[in-house]
Every structure is written in structure tokens, then in C-alpha cells.
DRENFIGU-450664 format. One record per residue (C-alpha): residue in three letters; residue number from 0; x, y, z. Coordinates in Angstrom, 3 decimals. Layout:
# DRENFIGU-450664
rest=ala | nr=NUM | c1=X | c2=Y | c3=Z
...
This chain:
# DRENFIGU-450664
rest=met | nr=0 | c1=-4.288 | c2=-24.008 | c3=-4.930
rest=gln | nr=1 | c1=-4.133 | c2=-20.196 | c3=-5.274
rest=pro | nr=2 | c1=-3.280 | c2=-18.562 | c3=-8.541
rest=asp | nr=3 | c1=0.399 | c2=-17.754 | c3=-9.088
rest=trp | nr=4 | c1=-0.187 | c2=-14.003 | c3=-9.444
rest=ile | nr=5 | c1=-1.205 | c2=-13.791 | c3=-5.797
rest=asn | nr=6 | c1=2.207 | c2=-14.904 | c3=-4.611
rest=gly | nr=7 | c1=3.728 | c2=-12.367 | c3=-6.903
rest=leu | nr=8 | c1=1.469 | c2=-9.682 | c3=-5.658
rest=leu | nr=9 | c1=2.056 | c2=-10.496 | c3=-1.965
rest=gly | nr=10 | c1=5.781 | c2=-10.682 | c3=-2.604
rest=gly | nr=11 | c1=5.803 | c2=-7.367 | c3=-4.389
rest=leu | nr=12 | c1=3.912 | c2=-5.674 | c3=-1.706
rest=met | nr=13 | c1=6.124 | c2=-7.040 | c3=1.022
rest=ile | nr=14 | c1=9.263 | c2=-5.817 | c3=-0.739
rest=gly | nr=15 | c1=7.758 | c2=-2.329 | c3=-1.338
rest=leu | nr=16 | c1=6.648 | c2=-2.217 | c3=2.377
rest=ala | nr=17 | c1=10.161 | c2=-3.332 | c3=3.475
rest=gly | nr=18 | c1=11.735 | c2=-0.573 | c3=1.242
rest=ala | nr=19 | c1=9.427 | c2=2.091 | c3=2.678
rest=ile | nr=20 | c1=10.135 | c2=0.961 | c3=6.189
rest=phe | nr=21 | c1=13.888 | c2=0.869 | c3=5.650
rest=leu | nr=22 | c1=13.823 | c2=4.443 | c3=4.112
rest=leu | nr=23 | c1=11.622 | c2=5.842 | c3=6.968
rest=gly | nr=24 | c1=13.785 | c2=4.088 | c3=9.548
rest=asn | nr=25 | c1=17.263 | c2=4.756 | c3=8.169
rest=gly | nr=26 | c1=16.864 | c2=7.646 | c3=5.741
rest=arg | nr=27 | c1=18.449 | c2=5.590 | c3=3.071
rest=val | nr=28 | c1=17.080 | c2=3.444 | c3=0.154
rest=met | nr=29 | c1=17.087 | c2=-0.159 | c3=0.736
rest=gly | nr=30 | c1=19.780 | c2=-1.704 | c3=-1.707
rest=ala | nr=31 | c1=20.725 | c2=-5.144 | c3=-0.782
rest=ser | nr=32 | c1=24.016 | c2=-5.116 | c3=-2.874
rest=gly | nr=33 | c1=25.051 | c2=-1.804 | c3=-1.390
rest=ile | nr=34 | c1=24.521 | c2=-3.124 | c3=2.238
rest=leu | nr=35 | c1=26.468 | c2=-6.231 | c3=1.347
rest=gly | nr=36 | c1=29.290 | c2=-4.137 | c3=-0.235
rest=arg | nr=37 | c1=29.519 | c2=-1.900 | c3=2.856
rest=val | nr=38 | c1=29.616 | c2=-4.904 | c3=5.062
rest=leu | nr=39 | c1=32.461 | c2=-6.476 | c3=3.124
rest=asp | nr=40 | c1=34.605 | c2=-3.334 | c3=2.841
rest=arg | nr=41 | c1=33.546 | c2=-2.018 | c3=6.351
rest=ser | nr=42 | c1=32.659 | c2=1.415 | c3=4.929
rest=glu | nr=43 | c1=29.256 | c2=1.401 | c3=6.648
rest=thr | nr=44 | c1=28.497 | c2=3.992 | c3=9.182
rest=gln | nr=45 | c1=25.537 | c2=2.228 | c3=10.552
rest=pro | nr=46 | c1=26.096 | c2=-0.662 | c3=13.032
rest=leu | nr=47 | c1=27.555 | c2=-3.716 | c3=11.377
rest=ala | nr=48 | c1=25.271 | c2=-6.109 | c3=13.338
rest=glu | nr=49 | c1=22.146 | c2=-4.294 | c3=11.961
rest=asn | nr=50 | c1=23.455 | c2=-4.811 | c3=8.294
rest=ile | nr=51 | c1=24.333 | c2=-8.499 | c3=8.886
rest=met | nr=52 | c1=20.760 | c2=-9.111 | c3=10.402
rest=phe | nr=53 | c1=19.353 | c2=-7.494 | c3=7.265
rest=leu | nr=54 | c1=21.304 | c2=-9.770 | c3=4.961
rest=leu | nr=55 | c1=20.590 | c2=-12.846 | c3=7.047
rest=ala | nr=56 | c1=16.849 | c2=-12.134 | c3=6.981
rest=leu | nr=57 | c1=17.143 | c2=-11.863 | c3=3.065
rest=val | nr=58 | c1=18.475 | c2=-15.402 | c3=2.894
rest=leu | nr=59 | c1=16.391 | c2=-16.986 | c3=5.822
rest=ala | nr=60 | c1=13.025 | c2=-15.372 | c3=5.171
rest=pro | nr=61 | c1=12.278 | c2=-17.247 | c3=1.865
rest=ile | nr=62 | c1=13.325 | c2=-20.493 | c3=3.486
rest=ala | nr=63 | c1=10.950 | c2=-19.930 | c3=6.440
rest=phe | nr=64 | c1=8.119 | c2=-18.903 | c3=4.280
rest=ser | nr=65 | c1=8.507 | c2=-21.883 | c3=1.983
rest=gln | nr=66 | c1=7.998 | c2=-24.178 | c3=4.973
rest=trp | nr=67 | c1=4.554 | c2=-22.625 | c3=5.650
rest=leu | nr=68 | c1=3.291 | c2=-21.697 | c3=2.161
rest=asp | nr=69 | c1=2.617 | c2=-23.816 | c3=-0.831
rest=thr | nr=70 | c1=5.105 | c2=-21.997 | c3=-3.138
rest=gly | nr=71 | c1=4.917 | c2=-24.685 | c3=-5.917
rest=pro | nr=72 | c1=7.661 | c2=-26.186 | c3=-7.868
rest=thr | nr=73 | c1=10.744 | c2=-23.995 | c3=-8.729
rest=his | nr=74 | c1=12.869 | c2=-24.098 | c3=-11.760
rest=leu | nr=75 | c1=16.148 | c2=-23.687 | c3=-9.941
rest=ser | nr=76 | c1=18.948 | c2=-25.391 | c3=-11.695
rest=gly | nr=77 | c1=20.878 | c2=-28.026 | c3=-9.831
rest=asn | nr=78 | c1=24.069 | c2=-27.181 | c3=-11.797
rest=trp | nr=79 | c1=26.271 | c2=-25.565 | c3=-9.349
rest=leu | nr=80 | c1=28.550 | c2=-24.099 | c3=-12.132
rest=val | nr=81 | c1=25.495 | c2=-22.299 | c3=-13.412
rest=ile | nr=82 | c1=24.394 | c2=-21.048 | c3=-9.973
rest=ile | nr=83 | c1=27.842 | c2=-19.832 | c3=-8.984
rest=ser | nr=84 | c1=28.419 | c2=-18.237 | c3=-12.351
rest=ala | nr=85 | c1=25.032 | c2=-16.434 | c3=-12.161
rest=gly | nr=86 | c1=25.852 | c2=-15.256 | c3=-8.733
rest=leu | nr=87 | c1=29.193 | c2=-13.803 | c3=-9.767
rest=leu | nr=88 | c1=27.707 | c2=-12.158 | c3=-12.828
rest=val | nr=89 | c1=24.931 | c2=-10.517 | c3=-10.645
rest=gly | nr=90 | c1=27.472 | c2=-9.273 | c3=-8.172
rest=ile | nr=91 | c1=29.692 | c2=-7.839 | c3=-10.957
rest=gly | nr=92 | c1=26.748 | c2=-6.267 | c3=-12.625
rest=thr | nr=93 | c1=25.534 | c2=-4.566 | c3=-9.403
rest=arg | nr=94 | c1=28.801 | c2=-3.189 | c3=-8.649
rest=leu | nr=95 | c1=29.016 | c2=-1.686 | c3=-12.292
rest=ala | nr=96 | c1=25.492 | c2=-0.332 | c3=-12.113
rest=asn | nr=97 | c1=26.030 | c2=1.009 | c3=-8.658
rest=gly | nr=98 | c1=23.124 | c2=-0.977 | c3=-7.228
rest=cys | nr=99 | c1=20.820 | c2=-3.907 | c3=-7.704
rest=thr | nr=100 | c1=17.148 | c2=-4.465 | c3=-8.455
rest=ser | nr=101 | c1=16.017 | c2=-3.758 | c3=-5.015
rest=gly | nr=102 | c1=17.894 | c2=-0.352 | c3=-4.885
rest=his | nr=103 | c1=17.110 | c2=0.723 | c3=-8.362
rest=gly | nr=104 | c1=13.902 | c2=-1.124 | c3=-9.237
rest=val | nr=105 | c1=11.988 | c2=-0.933 | c3=-6.034
rest=cys | nr=106 | c1=13.327 | c2=2.171 | c3=-4.373
rest=gly | nr=107 | c1=14.629 | c2=4.125 | c3=-7.456
rest=ile | nr=108 | c1=11.376 | c2=3.837 | c3=-9.578
rest=ser | nr=109 | c1=9.200 | c2=4.604 | c3=-6.661
rest=arg | nr=110 | c1=11.187 | c2=7.835 | c3=-6.085
rest=leu | nr=111 | c1=10.983 | c2=8.483 | c3=-9.962
rest=ser | nr=112 | c1=14.806 | c2=8.333 | c3=-10.128
rest=pro | nr=113 | c1=15.971 | c2=8.499 | c3=-13.819
rest=arg | nr=114 | c1=19.020 | c2=6.332 | c3=-13.046
rest=gly | nr=115 | c1=16.714 | c2=3.749 | c3=-11.222
rest=ile | nr=116 | c1=14.276 | c2=3.626 | c3=-14.213
rest=val | nr=117 | c1=17.127 | c2=3.220 | c3=-16.761
rest=ser | nr=118 | c1=18.953 | c2=0.757 | c3=-14.633
rest=thr | nr=119 | c1=15.731 | c2=-1.313 | c3=-14.314
rest=phe | nr=120 | c1=15.030 | c2=-1.483 | c3=-18.054
rest=leu | nr=121 | c1=18.676 | c2=-2.502 | c3=-18.449
rest=tyr | nr=122 | c1=18.321 | c2=-5.284 | c3=-15.855
rest=ile | nr=123 | c1=15.196 | c2=-6.576 | c3=-17.493
rest=gly | nr=124 | c1=16.685 | c2=-6.395 | c3=-20.961
rest=gly | nr=125 | c1=19.837 | c2=-8.204 | c3=-19.828
rest=gly | nr=126 | c1=17.689 | c2=-10.849 | c3=-18.167
rest=val | nr=127 | c1=15.617 | c2=-11.482 | c3=-21.284
rest=leu | nr=128 | c1=18.759 | c2=-11.637 | c3=-23.433
rest=thr | nr=129 | c1=20.392 | c2=-14.108 | c3=-21.106
rest=val | nr=130 | c1=17.436 | c2=-16.443 | c3=-20.963
rest=val | nr=131 | c1=17.187 | c2=-16.266 | c3=-24.711
rest=leu | nr=132 | c1=20.852 | c2=-17.130 | c3=-25.158
rest=leu | nr=133 | c1=21.238 | c2=-19.781 | c3=-22.432
rest=arg | nr=134 | c1=17.845 | c2=-21.491 | c3=-22.865
rest=his | nr=135 | c1=16.800 | c2=-21.118 | c3=-26.445
rest=leu | nr=136 | c1=20.146 | c2=-20.866 | c3=-28.372
rest=trp | nr=137 | c1=22.553 | c2=-22.857 | c3=-26.234
rest=gly | nr=138 | c1=20.077 | c2=-25.150 | c3=-24.249
rest=leu | nr=139 | c1=22.040 | c2=-24.727 | c3=-21.003
rest=ile | nr=140 | c1=19.105 | c2=-24.023 | c3=-18.747
């Protein structure tokens, strides 16, 4: 069994490479929430099929890789109320922040964008606060 940090390193390298390829190919930063938002409100100037394929690949690639790689156990909750609530909060947060972790964290920081750096620190702080509250104070997760 390989150490956990190797999976994290490979995943980070693949996300960075995908962001660079997306930027070089489209001239835009790779922000999954922005792409999803433009698909939903049809404000995208790029072909709709291309954006839908990008979003499908985001969902299907981890499923495909988990079949081939020993990813180890996950800590995903089986509580659908928690999963749906978390998804909605992420969606609302990305709209309020005008982007998600892939847009601000990966692409923004790599371009030394002040907005990307501040947003990423706020995401991390919000995540830490959420885990502390839900796990350690309220025992929900």
C-alpha cells in the first residue's frame, strides 16, 4: 500500500495540469462552478456540449479511477440530509464568492490573483470552522 500523500500529490498535479490545459486551450481559468452556472443560465459563449462534457468528466473520472486504484476507505457520510445540505451550502458559497476552489484556489493562486488568495484562505477557514462545529461541538459528522 502506498502512502496517502502520493495520492494527494498525484491528484494535485492532475488538477494543476488540467487547469493549465484549460487556460491554454480556452483562454479562461478553469472554474467548475462558473462553468456549471453558465450551463444552467445559458450565458456561455462556448459550445454547450463542451461544458457539459467537462462537468460529466468531473463526476465520472473519480468513479473510474476508484475502480482501478486503491483509494482506501472514505469518510463520506451516508446521511443524505448532510450531503444535500453541504452541496447547497457549497453552491451558495461559490456564487457569493464568484468562484469555487478550482477557480480561486488552483487557477487564482497560480496567477497570484489577490482575490484568489483571499478567497482560498476564506474557504480553508470556513472548512475548518465547519468541521469544528459539526464534528467536535455538535457531533453531527
